[in-house]
Wavefront OBJ file of the C-alpha trace (Angstrom):
o trace
v 31.889 -2.202 104.889
v 28.466 -1.961 106.451
v 28.065 -3.491 110.010
v 25.003 -5.239 108.471
v 27.138 -7.283 105.980
v 26.766 -10.815 106.219
v 29.560 -13.297 106.935
v 30.459 -16.064 104.816
v 33.023 -18.854 105.732
v 34.395 -20.717 102.534
v 36.823 -23.746 103.069
v 39.273 -24.471 100.378
v 39.259 -20.898 99.300
v 42.595 -20.658 97.830
v 41.840 -21.539 94.272
v 39.664 -23.038 92.016
v 35.925 -23.392 92.807
v 36.537 -22.207 96.417
v 38.261 -18.876 95.139
v 35.296 -18.193 92.626
v 32.842 -18.774 95.247
v 34.634 -16.408 97.567
v 34.756 -13.861 94.861
v 31.131 -14.259 94.076
v 30.129 -13.889 97.978
v 32.372 -11.219 98.530
v 29.715 -8.611 96.864
v 27.993 -8.829 99.825
v 29.616 -10.579 102.444
v 32.692 -10.430 104.612
v 34.463 -13.470 103.438
v 36.459 -15.756 105.631
v 38.723 -17.653 103.238
v 40.274 -20.911 104.371
v 43.220 -22.762 103.038
v 44.916 -25.858 103.937
v 48.313 -25.770 102.791
v 48.537 -23.063 100.074
v 48.744 -19.810 102.123
v 49.910 -17.794 98.970
v 46.813 -19.173 97.457
v 44.740 -17.844 100.157
v 46.442 -14.646 100.252
v 45.678 -14.314 96.593
v 41.966 -14.704 97.184
v 42.090 -11.976 99.582
v 43.831 -9.547 97.267
v 41.483 -10.153 94.743
v 38.578 -9.543 96.811
v 40.326 -6.353 98.201
v 40.765 -5.105 94.793
v 37.165 -5.445 93.991
v 36.107 -3.537 97.068
v 35.130 -6.359 99.182
v 36.585 -7.366 102.794
v 38.262 -10.871 103.399
v 40.293 -12.629 105.690
v 42.821 -15.658 105.045
v 42.613 -18.400 107.562
v 44.921 -21.593 107.498
v 44.017 -25.035 109.038
v 44.454 -28.565 108.372
v 40.888 -30.054 108.297
v 41.864 -33.436 108.651
v 42.755 -32.690 112.310
v 39.611 -32.080 114.710
v 42.185 -30.061 116.933
v 43.043 -27.810 114.070
v 39.284 -27.142 113.314
v 38.627 -26.034 116.859
v 41.563 -23.746 116.535
v 40.399 -22.455 113.381
v 37.225 -21.352 114.907
v 38.754 -19.864 117.938
v 40.789 -17.698 115.355
v 37.339 -17.116 113.442
v 35.790 -15.921 116.971
v 38.657 -13.373 117.554
v 38.472 -12.087 114.071
v 34.739 -11.379 114.234
v 34.594 -10.155 117.425
v 37.559 -7.318 116.447
v 34.819 -6.253 113.817
v 32.064 -6.269 116.230
v 30.464 -9.392 114.891
v 29.817 -12.944 116.307
v 27.767 -14.851 114.004
v 28.065 -16.647 110.431
v 25.606 -16.371 107.864
v 26.853 -18.788 105.373
v 29.105 -21.593 105.644
v 30.374 -23.425 102.241
v 31.877 -26.566 102.597
v 34.235 -26.670 99.690
v 37.750 -27.873 100.866
v 38.136 -31.530 99.437
v 40.925 -33.658 97.947
v 40.352 -35.856 94.924
v 42.218 -38.939 93.559
v 41.404 -41.791 91.188
v 41.894 -45.234 91.807
v 39.675 -48.469 91.664
v 39.028 -51.304 94.233
v 42.194 -52.975 93.430
v 44.419 -49.813 93.562
v 43.216 -47.765 96.383
v 45.433 -48.381 99.588
v 44.497 -47.828 103.183
v 46.366 -44.454 103.383
v 44.791 -43.040 100.032
v 41.285 -44.227 101.384
v 41.741 -42.695 104.898
v 43.260 -39.259 102.932
v 39.984 -38.950 100.782
v 37.590 -39.672 104.061
v 39.534 -37.576 106.306
v 39.203 -34.325 104.153
v 35.965 -35.067 102.384
v 33.957 -36.357 105.162
v 35.415 -36.018 108.409
v 36.809 -32.611 107.758
v 33.355 -31.286 106.542
v 31.410 -33.034 109.457
v 33.476 -31.258 112.353
v 33.848 -27.656 110.403
v 30.044 -27.854 110.559
v 29.736 -28.980 114.011
v 31.525 -25.908 115.187
v 30.113 -23.639 112.303
v 26.557 -24.418 113.345
v 27.038 -23.012 116.953
v 27.627 -19.680 115.498
v 25.605 -19.691 112.492
v 22.646 -17.253 112.610
v 19.094 -18.763 112.552
v 17.955 -18.327 108.826
v 21.399 -18.916 107.552
v 22.534 -21.032 104.912
v 25.154 -24.131 104.425
v 26.076 -25.244 101.072
v 28.261 -28.462 100.641
v 30.452 -29.121 97.557
v 29.711 -32.913 96.523
v 30.304 -34.304 93.047
v 28.504 -35.894 90.211
v 30.745 -38.823 90.583
v 28.501 -39.704 93.799
v 25.582 -39.835 91.806
v 26.968 -42.105 88.615
v 29.035 -45.166 88.282
v 32.707 -44.420 88.262
v 34.549 -47.567 89.155
v 37.980 -45.697 88.532
v 37.266 -43.405 91.337
v 35.382 -45.441 93.576
v 36.795 -44.217 97.080
v 36.306 -40.712 96.051
v 32.712 -41.099 94.886
v 31.915 -43.011 98.326
v 33.431 -39.847 100.254
v 31.136 -37.459 98.212
v 28.113 -39.702 98.727
v 28.673 -39.180 102.364
v 28.377 -35.452 101.710
v 24.880 -36.124 100.185
v 23.906 -38.216 103.232
v 25.125 -35.258 105.545
v 23.421 -32.744 103.590
v 19.981 -34.477 103.850
v 20.004 -35.149 107.704
v 21.658 -31.955 108.295
v 18.701 -30.014 106.713
v 16.146 -32.172 108.596
v 17.908 -31.183 111.863
v 18.373 -27.387 111.164
v 15.108 -27.044 109.810
v 13.697 -25.534 113.221
v 16.135 -22.634 112.845
v 15.151 -21.775 109.367
v 18.693 -22.843 108.263
v 18.747 -24.219 104.730
v 21.241 -27.111 103.918
v 22.077 -27.985 100.267
v 24.744 -29.723 98.193
v 26.182 -28.807 94.768
v 27.444 -31.628 92.752
v 29.936 -30.288 90.128
v 30.696 -32.081 86.943
v 33.969 -32.174 85.062
v 35.171 -28.672 85.995
v 38.106 -26.785 84.545
v 40.568 -26.814 87.575
v 43.699 -28.331 88.857
v 41.752 -31.472 90.012
v 41.146 -32.699 86.227
v 44.590 -31.838 84.799
v 45.174 -35.229 83.695
v 41.818 -34.973 81.503
v 42.759 -31.567 80.041
v 46.271 -32.679 79.180
v 44.875 -35.690 77.438
v 42.952 -34.319 74.165
v 41.187 -37.769 73.581
v 39.998 -37.982 77.350
v 38.975 -34.185 77.095
v 37.269 -34.845 73.985
v 35.153 -37.850 75.312
v 34.079 -35.988 78.517
v 32.964 -32.743 76.468
v 31.285 -34.900 73.897
v 29.158 -36.453 76.994
v 28.215 -33.458 78.129
v 24.996 -32.023 76.735
v 26.243 -28.291 76.981
v 29.384 -29.332 75.059
v 31.961 -28.027 77.319
v 33.741 -28.284 80.662
v 32.241 -26.261 83.394
v 34.215 -23.412 84.825
v 34.416 -22.568 88.476
v 32.174 -19.517 87.920
v 29.392 -21.788 86.739
v 29.576 -23.596 90.175
v 29.849 -20.380 92.132
v 26.640 -19.080 90.609
v 24.742 -21.910 91.939
v 26.037 -21.669 95.539
v 25.791 -17.883 95.539
v 21.976 -18.637 94.588
v 21.617 -21.430 97.525
v 23.203 -18.913 99.887
v 21.086 -16.201 99.072
v 17.486 -15.059 100.363
v 16.107 -16.054 96.777
v 17.306 -19.779 97.523
v 16.063 -19.769 101.203
v 13.268 -22.202 100.228
v 15.412 -24.845 98.992
v 16.706 -27.293 101.388
v 17.889 -30.821 101.655
v 18.724 -30.929 97.970
v 21.609 -32.165 95.908
v 21.736 -30.090 92.898
v 24.053 -31.202 89.922
v 25.932 -28.571 87.882
v 27.577 -30.497 85.282
v 26.458 -29.245 82.080
v 24.125 -32.177 81.462
v 26.727 -35.085 81.471
v 25.346 -38.557 81.058
v 21.742 -37.453 79.984
l 1 2 3 4 5 6 7 8 9 10 11 12 13 14 15 16 17 18 19 20 21 22 23 24 25 26 27 28 29 30 31 32 33 34 35 36 37 38 39 40 41 42 43 44 45 46 47 48 49 50 51 52 53 54 55 56 57 58 59 60 61 62 63 64 65 66 67 68 69 70 71 72 73 74 75 76 77 78 79 80 81 82 83 84 85 86 87 88 89 90 91 92 93 94 95 96 97 98 99 100 101 102 103 104 105 106 107 108 109 110 111 112 113 114 115 116 117 118 119 120 121 122 123 124 125 126 127 128 129 130 131 132 133 134 135 136 137 138 139 140 141 142 143 144 145 146 147 148 149 150 151 152 153 154 155 156 157 158 159 160 161 162 163 164 165 166 167 168 169 170 171 172 173 174 175 176 177 178 179 180 181 182 183 184 185 186 187 188 189 190 191 192 193 194 195 196 197 198 199 200 201 202 203 204 205 206 207 208 209 210 211 212 213 214 215 216 217 218 219 220 221 222 223 224 225 226 227 228 229 230 231 232 233 234 235 236 237 238 239 240 241 242 243 244 245 246 247 248 249 250 251
């Protein structure tokens, strides 16, 4: 890989949307593919990237732990130094956890799990990454359209993703003087394990597809394409935006 190849860190890259983003960015980036618990999934992402002629490194860390995040970046520093690098060009904060539940069913443990991963993890990963991100780089946060519509049955999850939207806006303003773009992508119903309960229920699936203007579920590649654009030079003039990629849900 050419020494001028950019470096992208993608959290939650062991499967689903994160893996698809990693595969897409691997065309012109050295990919740092983070995984939480699924080491096999992380290794498979690297295998697929290498099979396509790219370069990737699989890195594990529990992003609910600030100490573990610090150790992750210590490892990143070592890996990049071994390759003659010291900067990141792109950060994609994709790692997250889901879970339904309304006001009457979400308990403290479930609430904390959602916010520890989706909000706190994203915050502290970004805090470490910004120190290593080159001027003119890009940050893309993965939000959810649930944060932009009323979903009483996923109220805590929606709150955790709304925090990402607010974070994106403030971060874009704070990093603009370094030429760093910061945006969020808010997927709609996308065909991953996150929505197995939907895809396994024909009536629920038909209802969701019927409420989507383009008449289908999203695929992880649909989201990866938007992320790749925002991470590229073509998307460099866009910042502080939450871009819904839902196929037109609730229009």
